[in-house]
C-alpha positions in Angstrom: 36.4 41.8 -13.6 34.2 40.0 -16.2 31.6 41.7 -18.3 28.8 39.9 -16.4 30.2 41.1 -13.1 30.3 44.7 -14.4 26.7 44.5 -15.6 25.4 43.2 -12.3 27.3 45.8 -10.3 26.4 48.7 -12.6 22.8 47.7 -13.2 21.3 45.8 -10.2 17.7 46.5 -11.1 18.3 45.2 -14.7 20.1 42.2 -13.2 17.0 41.4 -11.0 14.8 41.8 -14.1 17.0 39.4 -16.0 16.8 36.9 -13.1 13.0 37.2 -13.1 12.9 36.5 -16.9 15.5 33.8 -16.6 13.6 32.0 -13.8 10.5 32.1 -15.9 12.4 30.3 -18.7 15.1 28.2 -17.0 15.0 28.6 -13.3 17.7 26.3 -12.0 20.7 27.7 -14.0 19.6 31.3 -13.6 19.2 31.0 -9.8 22.5 29.2 -9.3 24.4 31.7 -11.4 22.7 34.6 -9.6 23.6 32.9 -6.2 27.3 33.3 -7.1 26.8 37.0 -7.3 24.7 37.0 -4.1 27.5 35.1 -2.3 30.0 37.7 -3.4 27.8 40.5 -2.1 26.8 41.9 -5.5 23.2 40.9 -5.1 21.1 40.7 -2.0 20.0 37.1 -1.0 16.5 38.2 0.1 15.8 40.2 -3.1 17.2 37.4 -5.2 15.0 34.7 -3.5 11.9 36.9 -3.9 12.5 37.7 -7.6 13.3 34.0 -8.3 10.2 32.8 -6.5 7.9 35.2 -8.3 9.5 34.4 -11.6 9.0 30.6 -11.1 5.4 31.1 -9.9 4.6 33.4 -12.8 6.0 30.8 -15.2 3.9 28.1 -13.6 0.7 30.1 -13.7 1.3 31.1 -17.4 2.0 27.5 -18.4 -1.1 26.4 -16.5 -3.3 28.8 -18.4 -1.7 28.0 -21.7 -2.6 24.4 -21.2 -6.1 25.2 -20.2 -6.6 27.5 -23.2 -4.9 25.3 -25.8 -7.0 22.2 -25.0 -10.0 23.2 -27.1 -8.1 24.6 -30.1 -7.1 23.0 -33.4 -3.6 22.5 -31.9 -5.2 20.9 -28.8 -7.2 18.6 -31.0 -4.1 17.6 -32.9 -2.1 17.0 -29.7 -5.0 14.9 -28.3 -5.0 12.7 -31.4 -1.2 12.5 -31.5 -0.8 11.4 -27.8 -4.1 9.5 -27.5 -2.3 6.4 -26.1 -1.1 8.4 -23.0 -4.4 10.0 -22.0 -5.7 7.0 -20.0 -2.5 6.8 -18.0 -2.5 10.6 -17.4 -6.1 10.7 -16.4 -5.6 7.8 -13.9 -2.2 8.9 -12.4 -1.6 12.6 -13.0 -4.3 14.2 -10.9 -4.0 11.7 -8.1 -0.3 12.2 -7.8 0.0 15.8 -8.9 1.5 17.2 -5.7 4.5 14.8 -5.8 4.8 15.3 -9.6 4.9 19.1 -9.2 7.6 18.9 -6.4 9.9 16.5 -8.2 9.4 18.1 -11.7 11.0 21.3 -10.4 14.4 19.7 -10.6 14.0 18.3 -14.2 14.6 20.8 -17.0 11.6 21.3 -19.3 9.5 18.9 -17.3 9.1 21.7 -14.8 7.2 23.6 -17.6 5.2 20.6 -19.0 3.8 19.8 -15.6 1.8 23.0 -15.1 0.8 22.9 -18.7 -0.7 19.4 -18.2 -2.3 20.6 -15.0 -4.2 23.2 -17.0 -4.9 20.7 -19.8 -6.4 18.2 -17.3 -8.5 20.8 -15.6 -7.0 20.6 -12.2 -8.7 23.2 -10.0 -6.8 26.5 -10.0 -6.9 26.9 -6.2 -5.4 23.4 -5.8 -2.8 24.2 -8.5 -1.8 27.4 -6.7 -1.5 25.7 -3.3 0.6 22.8 -4.7 2.9 25.1 -6.6 3.3 27.5 -3.8 4.6 24.6 -1.7 6.7 23.1 -4.6 8.2 26.5 -5.4 9.1 27.2 -1.8 10.8 23.7 -1.5 12.6 24.4 -4.8 13.8 27.8 -3.5 15.1 26.3 -0.2 17.0 23.5 -1.9 18.5 25.7 -4.6 19.4 28.4 -2.0 21.4 25.8 0.0 23.1 24.6 -3.2 23.7 28.2 -4.2 25.4 28.9 -0.9 27.6 25.9 -1.3 28.4 26.8 -4.9 29.3 30.3 -3.8 31.6 29.0 -1.2 33.3 26.6 -3.6 33.7 29.4 -6.2 35.1 31.8 -3.6 37.7 29.1 -2.7 38.6 28.5 -6.3 38.5 32.1 -7.4 35.4 33.9 -8.6 37.0 35.5 -11.6 38.2 32.2 -13.1 34.9 30.5 -12.4 32.8 33.4 -13.8 34.9 33.6 -17.0 34.3 29.9 -17.6 30.5 30.3 -16.9 30.4 33.3 -19.2 
């Protein structure tokens, strides 16, 4: 048994807390790794999905408010001057296509954090933002749960110990 397996089995609450923090930072890799443990029966799928969903939503909301608050600071003024050439394109396209951008950005590392930041920066209404991200995060969760089940089946066929040692 690997050290990661021992940790998850011995400390399930800490494992869920680590998953919450991990999905706040890098959701895809954290959720897929945790899905291997759920497929083995070390974590519960329902609890894993709930923790991951709330971690991703919390991250989206925090980055939204960060963008909203930083806009009128010295850093915001510097960023506005630095990226002045892109503001026209963003003003024309970003708000009009925000729902599609939010859904597709969930699958691109680091863009999934820039998108809510830019939503706050461009003053997209918070209720609209929540509605769009609720939908986008549920779609993300469904897709990654299917991928996670498939990954778990493949790892079970290959051997969990060997796979987890390589992941570790």
